[in-house]
N, CA, C and O atoms as a GROMACS GRO file, in nm:
protein
  504
    1MET      N    1   9.979   7.981   8.067
    1MET     CA    2  10.113   8.033   8.055
    1MET      C    3  10.188   8.003   8.185
    1MET      O    4  10.136   8.026   8.294
    2ALA      N    5  10.308   7.951   8.172
    2ALA     CA    6  10.388   7.915   8.289
    2ALA      C    7  10.446   8.040   8.355
    2ALA      O    8  10.479   8.138   8.288
    3ILE      N    9  10.457   8.034   8.486
    3ILE     CA   10  10.516   8.144   8.560
    3ILE      C   11  10.667   8.132   8.550
    3ILE      O   12  10.725   8.028   8.581
    4LYS      N   13  10.731   8.239   8.506
    4LYS     CA   14  10.875   8.238   8.486
    4LYS      C   15  10.945   8.265   8.619
    4LYS      O   16  10.902   8.350   8.697
    5GLU      N   17  11.052   8.193   8.644
    5GLU     CA   18  11.129   8.210   8.765
    5GLU      C   19  11.203   8.344   8.762
    5GLU      O   20  11.249   8.387   8.656
    6GLN      N   21  11.214   8.407   8.878
    6GLN     CA   22  11.279   8.537   8.884
    6GLN      C   23  11.430   8.522   8.870
    6GLN      O   24  11.489   8.424   8.917
    7SER      N   25  11.492   8.620   8.806
    7SER     CA   26  11.638   8.621   8.791
    7SER      C   27  11.704   8.659   8.922
    7SER      O   28  11.638   8.708   9.015
    8GLN      N   29  11.835   8.638   8.929
    8GLN     CA   30  11.909   8.675   9.050
    8GLN      C   31  11.898   8.824   9.076
    8GLN      O   32  11.886   8.867   9.191
    9ARG      N   33  11.902   8.903   8.970
    9ARG     CA   34  11.893   9.049   8.986
    9ARG      C   35  11.757   9.089   9.043
    9ARG      O   36  11.748   9.173   9.132
   10GLN      N   37  11.651   9.028   8.991
   10GLN     CA   38  11.517   9.057   9.042
   10GLN      C   39  11.507   9.021   9.191
   10GLN      O   40  11.451   9.096   9.270
   11LEU      N   41  11.563   8.906   9.227
   11LEU     CA   42  11.557   8.863   9.367
   11LEU      C   43  11.636   8.958   9.457
   11LEU      O   44  11.589   8.992   9.565
   12ARG      N   45  11.755   9.001   9.412
   12ARG     CA   46  11.837   9.092   9.493
   12ARG      C   47  11.768   9.228   9.510
   12ARG      O   48  11.765   9.283   9.620
   13VAL      N   49  11.715   9.280   9.400
   13VAL     CA   50  11.646   9.410   9.408
   13VAL      C   51  11.522   9.398   9.496
   13VAL      O   52  11.495   9.487   9.576
   14GLY      N   53  11.448   9.289   9.483
   14GLY     CA   54  11.331   9.267   9.566
   14GLY      C   55  11.365   9.260   9.713
   14GLY      O   56  11.294   9.318   9.796
   15GLN      N   57  11.471   9.189   9.748
   15GLN     CA   58  11.513   9.180   9.888
   15GLN      C   59  11.555   9.316   9.942
   15GLN      O   60  11.525   9.349  10.057
   16GLU      N   61  11.624   9.394   9.861
   16GLU     CA   62  11.669   9.526   9.906
   16GLU      C   63  11.549   9.619   9.927
   16GLU      O   64  11.544   9.694  10.025
   17ILE      N   65  11.452   9.615   9.836
   17ILE     CA   66  11.332   9.697   9.851
   17ILE      C   67  11.255   9.655   9.976
   17ILE      O   68  11.208   9.740  10.052
   18LYS      N   69  11.243   9.526   9.997
   18LYS     CA   70  11.175   9.475  10.116
   18LYS      C   71  11.244   9.525  10.243
   18LYS      O   72  11.177   9.570  10.336
   19ARG      N   73  11.375   9.518  10.247
   19ARG     CA   74  11.451   9.560  10.364
   19ARG      C   75  11.433   9.710  10.391
   19ARG      O   76  11.414   9.751  10.506
   20ILE      N   77  11.438   9.791  10.287
   20ILE     CA   78  11.426   9.936  10.301
   20ILE      C   79  11.287   9.975  10.349
   20ILE      O   80  11.273  10.057  10.440
   21ILE      N   81  11.184   9.917  10.289
   21ILE     CA   82  11.046   9.949  10.327
   21ILE      C   83  11.017   9.904  10.470
   21ILE      O   84  10.954   9.978  10.547
   22ALA      N   85  11.063   9.784  10.506
   22ALA     CA   86  11.042   9.734  10.643
   22ALA      C   87  11.110   9.825  10.744
   22ALA      O   88  11.055   9.852  10.850
   23ALA      N   89  11.229   9.873  10.713
   23ALA     CA   90  11.301   9.962  10.805
   23ALA      C   91  11.226  10.094  10.822
   23ALA      O   92  11.217  10.146  10.933
   24GLU      N   93  11.173  10.148  10.713
   24GLU     CA   94  11.097  10.274  10.721
   24GLU      C   95  10.974  10.258  10.809
   24GLU      O   96  10.942  10.345  10.889
   25ILE      N   97  10.904  10.146  10.794
   25ILE     CA   98  10.783  10.121  10.873
   25ILE      C   99  10.820  10.099  11.020
   25ILE      O  100  10.756  10.155  11.109
   26ASN      N  101  10.924  10.019  11.045
   26ASN     CA  102  10.964   9.990  11.183
   26ASN      C  103  11.012  10.114  11.257
   26ASN      O  104  10.995  10.124  11.379
   27GLN      N  105  11.072  10.207  11.186
   27GLN     CA  106  11.121  10.328  11.250
   27GLN      C  107  11.013  10.434  11.265
   27GLN      O  108  11.039  10.543  11.316
   28GLY      N  109  10.892  10.404  11.222
   28GLY     CA  110  10.778  10.493  11.241
   28GLY      C  111  10.782  10.619  11.156
   28GLY      O  112  10.732  10.723  11.198
   29ARG      N  113  10.839  10.610  11.038
   29ARG     CA  114  10.851  10.728  10.951
   29ARG      C  115  10.733  10.748  10.858
   29ARG      O  116  10.732  10.841  10.778
   30ILE      N  117  10.633  10.663  10.867
   30ILE     CA  118  10.518  10.671  10.778
   30ILE      C  119  10.400  10.728  10.857
   30ILE      O  120  10.341  10.658  10.939
   31ARG      N  121  10.367  10.853  10.831
   31ARG     CA  122  10.259  10.919  10.905
   31ARG      C  123  10.123  10.859  10.875
   31ARG      O  124  10.034  10.864  10.960
   32ASN      N  125  10.106  10.802  10.758
   32ASN     CA  126   9.977  10.745  10.720
   32ASN      C  127   9.940  10.624  10.805
   32ASN      O  128   9.823  10.584  10.809
   33LEU      N  129  10.038  10.564  10.874
   33LEU     CA  130  10.011  10.445  10.955
   33LEU      C  131  10.004  10.476  11.104
   33LEU      O  132   9.986  10.384  11.184
   34GLU      N  133  10.018  10.602  11.143
   34GLU     CA  134  10.026  10.638  11.285
   34GLU      C  135   9.901  10.604  11.365
   34GLU      O  136   9.913  10.557  11.478
   35GLY      N  137   9.783  10.625  11.311
   35GLY     CA  138   9.661  10.602  11.386
   35GLY      C  139   9.616  10.457  11.389
   35GLY      O  140   9.518  10.423  11.455
   36ILE      N  141   9.686  10.371  11.319
   36ILE     CA  142   9.648  10.231  11.308
   36ILE      C  143   9.723  10.150  11.413
   36ILE      O  144   9.845  10.160  11.424
   37GLY      N  145   9.650  10.072  11.490
   37GLY     CA  146   9.711   9.996  11.598
   37GLY      C  147   9.768   9.861  11.557
   37GLY      O  148   9.822   9.789  11.642
   38ALA      N  149   9.759   9.825  11.432
   38ALA     CA  150   9.806   9.695  11.387
   38ALA      C  151   9.953   9.699  11.349
   38ALA      O  152  10.003   9.799  11.298
   39LEU      N  153  10.021   9.589  11.375
   39LEU     CA  154  10.160   9.575  11.332
   39LEU      C  155  10.162   9.535  11.185
   39LEU      O  156  10.079   9.456  11.141
   40VAL      N  157  10.256   9.590  11.110
   40VAL     CA  158  10.266   9.561  10.967
   40VAL      C  159  10.396   9.486  10.942
   40VAL      O  160  10.503   9.528  10.987
   41THR      N  161  10.387   9.373  10.872
   41THR     CA  162  10.504   9.294  10.838
   41THR      C  163  10.514   9.283  10.686
   41THR      O  164  10.419   9.241  10.620
   42ILE      N  165  10.628   9.322  10.631
   42ILE     CA  166  10.651   9.309  10.488
   42ILE      C  167  10.699   9.167  10.462
   42ILE      O  168  10.801   9.125  10.516
   43MET      N  169  10.625   9.094  10.380
   43MET     CA  170  10.656   8.954  10.357
   43MET      C  171  10.748   8.933  10.237
   43MET      O  172  10.840   8.852  10.242
   44GLU      N  173  10.722   9.006  10.129
   44GLU     CA  174  10.798   8.982  10.006
   44GLU      C  175  10.783   9.101   9.913
   44GLU      O  176  10.684   9.173   9.917
   45ALA      N  177  10.884   9.120   9.830
   45ALA     CA  178  10.878   9.219   9.723
   45ALA      C  179  10.918   9.149   9.594
   45ALA      O  180  11.031   9.101   9.581
   46GLN      N  181  10.826   9.144   9.499
   46GLN     CA  182  10.852   9.082   9.370
   46GLN      C  183  10.867   9.190   9.265
   46GLN      O  184  10.780   9.276   9.249
   47VAL      N  185  10.979   9.186   9.195
   47VAL     CA  186  11.011   9.288   9.096
   47VAL      C  187  10.987   9.232   8.957
   47VAL      O  188  11.020   9.116   8.930
   48SER      N  189  10.930   9.314   8.868
   48SER     CA  190  10.906   9.272   8.731
   48SER      C  191  11.039   9.252   8.658
   48SER      O  192  11.141   9.307   8.700
   49PRO      N  193  11.041   9.175   8.550
   49PRO     CA  194  11.166   9.150   8.478
   49PRO      C  195  11.237   9.276   8.428
   49PRO      O  196  11.360   9.279   8.422
   50ASP      N  197  11.162   9.380   8.394
   50ASP     CA  198  11.224   9.504   8.348
   50ASP      C  199  11.256   9.600   8.464
   50ASP      O  200  11.302   9.712   8.440
   51LEU      N  201  11.233   9.556   8.587
   51LEU     CA  202  11.261   9.633   8.710
   51LEU      C  203  11.184   9.765   8.717
   51LEU      O  204  11.229   9.859   8.782
   52LYS      N  205  11.070   9.772   8.650
   52LYS     CA  206  10.991   9.896   8.654
   52LYS      C  207  10.879   9.892   8.757
   52LYS      O  208  10.826   9.996   8.795
   53TYR      N  209  10.843   9.772   8.802
   53TYR     CA  210  10.735   9.757   8.900
   53TYR      C  211  10.780   9.663   9.011
   53TYR      O  212  10.850   9.565   8.987
   54ALA      N  213  10.739   9.696   9.133
   54ALA     CA  214  10.766   9.610   9.247
   54ALA      C  215  10.636   9.590   9.323
   54ALA      O  216  10.577   9.687   9.372
   55ASP      N  217  10.592   9.466   9.333
   55ASP     CA  218  10.474   9.433   9.412
   55ASP      C  219  10.521   9.392   9.551
   55ASP      O  220  10.594   9.294   9.566
   56VAL      N  221  10.479   9.469   9.651
   56VAL     CA  222  10.523   9.445   9.789
   56VAL      C  223  10.405   9.386   9.866
   56VAL      O  224  10.299   9.449   9.877
   57TYR      N  225  10.424   9.265   9.920
   57TYR     CA  226  10.319   9.195   9.991
   57TYR      C  227  10.339   9.211  10.141
   57TYR      O  228  10.452   9.202  10.191
   58PHE      N  229  10.229   9.236  10.214
   58PHE     CA  230  10.238   9.258  10.358
   58PHE      C  231  10.124   9.187  10.428
   58PHE      O  232  10.022   9.153  10.368
   59ILE      N  233  10.144   9.166  10.559
   59ILE     CA  234  10.037   9.116  10.647
   59ILE      C  235  10.030   9.209  10.767
   59ILE      O  236  10.126   9.281  10.797
   60THR      N  237   9.917   9.206  10.836
   60THR     CA  238   9.901   9.286  10.956
   60THR      C  239   9.861   9.195  11.072
   60THR      O  240   9.815   9.082  11.051
   61SER      N  241   9.879   9.245  11.193
   61SER     CA  242   9.841   9.167  11.311
   61SER      C  243   9.690   9.168  11.332
   61SER      O  244   9.638   9.083  11.405
   62ASP      N  245   9.620   9.261  11.269
   62ASP     CA  246   9.475   9.272  11.282
   62ASP      C  247   9.416   9.273  11.141
   62ASP      O  248   9.429   9.372  11.069
   63SER      N  249   9.353   9.164  11.102
   63SER     CA  250   9.302   9.152  10.965
   63SER      C  251   9.195   9.256  10.934
   63SER      O  252   9.170   9.286  10.817
   64GLU      N  253   9.131   9.311  11.036
   64GLU     CA  254   9.029   9.414  11.012
   64GLU      C  255   9.092   9.546  10.967
   64GLU      O  256   9.024   9.630  10.908
   65ALA      N  257   9.221   9.563  10.993
   65ALA     CA  258   9.290   9.687  10.956
   65ALA      C  259   9.360   9.677  10.821
   65ALA      O  260   9.427   9.771  10.779
   66ASP      N  261   9.345   9.563  10.753
   66ASP     CA  262   9.415   9.542  10.625
   66ASP      C  263   9.388   9.652  10.523
   66ASP      O  264   9.482   9.706  10.464
   67LYS      N  265   9.263   9.684  10.503
   67LYS     CA  266   9.227   9.785  10.401
   67LYS      C  267   9.283   9.922  10.436
   67LYS      O  268   9.333   9.994  10.350
   68GLU      N  269   9.274   9.957  10.564
   68GLU     CA  270   9.324  10.087  10.609
   68GLU      C  271   9.477  10.096  10.593
   68GLU      O  272   9.530  10.199  10.551
   69VAL      N  273   9.546   9.987  10.627
   69VAL     CA  274   9.691   9.983  10.611
   69VAL      C  275   9.728   9.989  10.463
   69VAL      O  276   9.822  10.059  10.425
   70LEU      N  277   9.654   9.916  10.380
   70LEU     CA  278   9.679   9.918  10.235
   70LEU      C  279   9.667  10.060  10.180
   70LEU      O  280   9.752  10.104  10.102
   71GLU      N  281   9.564  10.131  10.220
   71GLU     CA  282   9.546  10.269  10.175
   71GLU      C  283   9.661  10.358  10.222
   71GLU      O  284   9.711  10.440  10.145
   72GLY      N  285   9.703  10.341  10.348
   72GLY     CA  286   9.813  10.420  10.402
   72GLY      C  287   9.943  10.394  10.330
   72GLY      O  288  10.019  10.486  10.301
   73LEU      N  289   9.970  10.267  10.302
   73LEU     CA  290  10.093  10.232  10.231
   73LEU      C  291  10.092  10.284  10.087
   73LEU      O  292  10.194  10.330  10.037
   74GLN      N  293   9.976  10.274  10.022
   74GLN     CA  294   9.967  10.324   9.884
   74GLN      C  295   9.987  10.474   9.878
   74GLN      O  296  10.049  10.526   9.785
   75LEU      N  297   9.934  10.546   9.978
   75LEU     CA  298   9.956  10.690   9.983
   75LEU      C  299  10.104  10.724  10.005
   75LEU      O  300  10.151  10.828   9.959
   76ALA      N  301  10.176  10.637  10.073
   76ALA     CA  302  10.317  10.661  10.102
   76ALA      C  303  10.410  10.600   9.997
   76ALA      O  304  10.532  10.603  10.016
   77SER      N  305  10.357  10.546   9.890
   77SER     CA  306  10.441  10.476   9.792
   77SER      C  307  10.545  10.567   9.729
   77SER      O  308  10.656  10.522   9.700
   78ASN      N  309  10.513  10.695   9.706
   78ASN     CA  310  10.613  10.787   9.650
   78ASN      C  311  10.725  10.812   9.750
   78ASN      O  312  10.842  10.824   9.711
   79HIS      N  313  10.691  10.820   9.878
   79HIS     CA  314  10.793  10.835   9.982
   79HIS      C  315  10.888  10.715   9.978
   79HIS      O  316  11.010  10.731   9.980
   80PHE      N  317  10.831  10.594   9.973
   80PHE     CA  318  10.913  10.473   9.968
   80PHE      C  319  11.002  10.473   9.844
   80PHE      O  320  11.119  10.434   9.850
   81ARG      N  321  10.948  10.518   9.734
   81ARG     CA  322  11.024  10.521   9.610
   81ARG      C  323  11.144  10.615   9.622
   81ARG      O  324  11.253  10.584   9.574
   82LYS      N  325  11.123  10.730   9.685
   82LYS     CA  326  11.233  10.825   9.705
   82LYS      C  327  11.340  10.766   9.797
   82LYS      O  328  11.459  10.783   9.773
   83VAL      N  329  11.297  10.697   9.902
   83VAL     CA  330  11.392  10.637   9.994
   83VAL      C  331  11.471  10.526   9.925
   83VAL      O  332  11.593  10.516   9.942
   84VAL      N  333  11.402  10.443   9.846
   84VAL     CA  334  11.470  10.337   9.771
   84VAL      C  335  11.572  10.399   9.674
   84VAL      O  336  11.683  10.348   9.660
   85ALA      N  337  11.534  10.509   9.610
   85ALA     CA  338  11.625  10.576   9.516
   85ALA      C  339  11.749  10.627   9.588
   85ALA      O  340  11.860  10.620   9.534
   86SER      N  341  11.732  10.680   9.709
   86SER     CA  342  11.847  10.736   9.781
   86SER      C  343  11.939  10.629   9.840
   86SER      O  344  12.057  10.654   9.864
   87LYS      N  345  11.884  10.509   9.864
   87LYS     CA  346  11.963  10.405   9.930
   87LYS      C  347  12.013  10.296   9.836
   87LYS      O  348  12.081  10.204   9.880
   88THR      N  349  11.981  10.306   9.708
   88THR     CA  350  12.028  10.207   9.611
   88THR      C  351  12.092  10.278   9.493
   88THR      O  352  12.082  10.400   9.478
   89ALA      N  353  12.158  10.200   9.410
   89ALA     CA  354  12.222  10.256   9.291
   89ALA      C  355  12.147  10.214   9.165
   89ALA      O  356  12.208  10.192   9.060
   90LEU      N  357  12.016  10.203   9.175
   90LEU     CA  358  11.936  10.162   9.059
   90LEU      C  359  11.922  10.277   8.961
   90LEU      O  360  11.903  10.392   9.002
   91ARG      N  361  11.931  10.247   8.833
   91ARG     CA  362  11.913  10.350   8.732
   91ARG      C  363  11.768  10.398   8.730
   91ARG      O  364  11.741  10.518   8.726
   92TYR      N  365  11.676  10.302   8.734
   92TYR     CA  366  11.534  10.333   8.740
   92TYR      C  367  11.477  10.269   8.865
   92TYR      O  368  11.492  10.149   8.888
   93VAL      N  369  11.411  10.349   8.946
   93VAL     CA  370  11.350  10.296   9.069
   93VAL      C  371  11.210  10.245   9.034
   93VAL      O  372  11.131  10.318   8.973
   94PRO      N  373  11.180  10.122   9.071
   94PRO     CA  374  11.050  10.065   9.034
   94PRO      C  375  10.932  10.137   9.101
   94PRO      O  376  10.944  10.191   9.210
   95GLU      N  377  10.819  10.136   9.031
   95GLU     CA  378  10.694  10.185   9.090
   95GLU      C  379  10.651  10.080   9.192
   95GLU      O  380  10.643   9.961   9.161
   96ILE      N  381  10.622  10.125   9.314
   96ILE     CA  382  10.592  10.033   9.423
   96ILE      C  383  10.440  10.020   9.439
   96ILE      O  384  10.369  10.119   9.458
   97ARG      N  385  10.393   9.895   9.431
   97ARG     CA  386  10.251   9.866   9.448
   97ARG      C  387  10.237   9.770   9.566
   97ARG      O  388  10.306   9.668   9.573
   98PHE      N  389  10.149   9.804   9.658
   98PHE     CA  390  10.130   9.722   9.778
   98PHE      C  391  10.010   9.629   9.760
   98PHE      O  392   9.909   9.665   9.701
   99LYS      N  393  10.026   9.507   9.814
   99LYS     CA  394   9.919   9.407   9.807
   99LYS      C  395   9.915   9.332   9.939
   99LYS      O  396  10.017   9.310  10.004
  100ILE      N  397   9.794   9.293   9.978
  100ILE     CA  398   9.776   9.215  10.101
  100ILE      C  399   9.816   9.070  10.071
  100ILE      O  400   9.768   9.011   9.974
  101ASP      N  401   9.902   9.014  10.154
  101ASP     CA  402   9.947   8.876  10.137
  101ASP      C  403   9.843   8.784  10.201
  101ASP      O  404   9.829   8.782  10.324
  102ASP      N  405   9.773   8.709  10.120
  102ASP     CA  406   9.668   8.621  10.172
  102ASP      C  407   9.711   8.475  10.175
  102ASP      O  408   9.627   8.386  10.189
  103SER      N  409   9.840   8.448  10.161
  103SER     CA  410   9.886   8.310  10.158
  103SER      C  411   9.865   8.239  10.293
  103SER      O  412   9.837   8.120  10.296
  104PHE      N  413   9.878   8.314  10.404
  104PHE     CA  414   9.854   8.252  10.535
  104PHE      C  415   9.707   8.220  10.554
  104PHE      O  416   9.673   8.118  10.612
  105ALA      N  417   9.620   8.304  10.506
  105ALA     CA  418   9.476   8.277  10.516
  105ALA      C  419   9.440   8.154  10.434
  105ALA      O  420   9.358   8.072  10.477
  106GLU      N  421   9.500   8.140  10.317
  106GLU     CA  422   9.474   8.021  10.234
  106GLU      C  423   9.526   7.895  10.303
  106GLU      O  424   9.461   7.791  10.300
  107ALA      N  425   9.643   7.904  10.365
  107ALA     CA  426   9.700   7.789  10.436
  107ALA      C  427   9.610   7.749  10.553
  107ALA      O  428   9.589   7.630  10.577
  108ASP      N  429   9.558   7.847  10.627
  108ASP     CA  430   9.466   7.817  10.737
  108ASP      C  431   9.339   7.750  10.687
  108ASP      O  432   9.288   7.658  10.750
  109LYS      N  433   9.289   7.798  10.574
  109LYS     CA  434   9.167   7.741  10.516
  109LYS      C  435   9.190   7.594  10.478
  109LYS      O  436   9.104   7.510  10.505
  110ILE      N  437   9.303   7.564  10.418
  110ILE     CA  438   9.334   7.427  10.380
  110ILE      C  439   9.353   7.340  10.504
  110ILE      O  440   9.307   7.226  10.508
  111GLU      N  441   9.421   7.396  10.606
  111GLU     CA  442   9.442   7.323  10.730
  111GLU      C  443   9.309   7.287  10.796
  111GLU      O  444   9.292   7.175  10.845
  112LYS      N  445   9.215   7.381  10.798
  112LYS     CA  446   9.083   7.354  10.856
  112LYS      C  447   9.009   7.247  10.776
  112LYS      O  448   8.941   7.161  10.834
  113LEU      N  449   9.022   7.252  10.644
  113LEU     CA  450   8.958   7.150  10.562
  113LEU      C  451   9.015   7.012  10.590
  113LEU      O  452   8.940   6.914  10.596
  114LEU      N  453   9.145   7.004  10.607
  114LEU     CA  454   9.208   6.874  10.633
  114LEU      C  455   9.170   6.817  10.769
  114LEU      O  456   9.170   6.695  10.787
  115HIS      N  457   9.136   6.904  10.864
  115HIS     CA  458   9.097   6.857  10.997
  115HIS      C  459   8.946   6.842  11.013
  115HIS      O  460   8.897   6.810  11.122
  116ASP      N  461   8.873   6.865  10.907
  116ASP     CA  462   8.728   6.847  10.909
  116ASP      C  463   8.698   6.697  10.929
  116ASP      O  464   8.763   6.613  10.866
  117PRO      N  465   8.603   6.662  11.015
  117PRO     CA  466   8.574   6.521  11.041
  117PRO      C  467   8.539   6.441  10.915
  117PRO      O  468   8.576   6.324  10.905
  118LYS      N  469   8.470   6.501  10.819
  118LYS     CA  470   8.435   6.429  10.696
  118LYS      C  471   8.560   6.396  10.616
  118LYS      O  472   8.572   6.285  10.563
  119VAL      N  473   8.650   6.490  10.607
  119VAL     CA  474   8.774   6.466  10.532
  119VAL      C  475   8.862   6.364  10.603
  119VAL      O  476   8.922   6.277  10.540
  120THR      N  477   8.868   6.374  10.735
  120THR     CA  478   8.947   6.280  10.814
  120THR      C  479   8.894   6.138  10.795
  120THR      O  480   8.972   6.043  10.782
  121ARG      N  481   8.764   6.124  10.794
  121ARG     CA  482   8.701   5.993  10.774
  121ARG      C  483   8.737   5.939  10.635
  121ARG      O  484   8.772   5.822  10.621
  122ASP      N  485   8.728   6.024  10.534
  122ASP     CA  486   8.760   5.980  10.397
  122ASP      C  487   8.908   5.942  10.384
  122ASP      O  488   8.941   5.847  10.313
  123LEU      N  489   8.994   6.014  10.451
  123LEU     CA  490   9.136   5.984  10.442
  123LEU      C  491   9.170   5.853  10.514
  123LEU      O  492   9.259   5.780  10.471
  124SER      N  493   9.099   5.825  10.624
  124SER     CA  494   9.128   5.702  10.700
  124SER      C  495   9.076   5.578  10.626
  124SER      O  496   9.125   5.468  10.651
  125GLU      N  497   8.979   5.593  10.536
  125GLU     CA  498   8.926   5.480  10.462
  125GLU      C  499   9.026   5.431  10.357
  125GLU      O  500   9.024   5.313  10.320
  126ASN      N  501   9.113   5.518  10.311
  126ASN     CA  502   9.208   5.478  10.206
  126ASN      C  503   9.324   5.412  10.266
  126ASN      O  504   9.415   5.370  10.195
   0.00000   0.00000   0.00000
């Protein structure tokens, strides 16, 4: 099944949710993240076509803290939902689900494979 491109409304709502959540985290309003020494960066928020779900992808400065940050963010998801409701004019506020963004890890893995001596040798033969 092909992945359907997001509508303009989905993209706008996703950007607004991303901005609101990032501001809440940067201002230190999330108590669940206080004991964690890692920086959290919100990468993207993808909203479902019916605007009922928002998947928010994040990365941390310390990959060992990913699980702990994920748990803290999930515990604070109702707080984020209330803040999104107060700062937007959405009829229905999406349920916010947090996910670890592993796209950078995949890119690093591919980069390492491309610089492997065996791969370099095979590429130079062509």
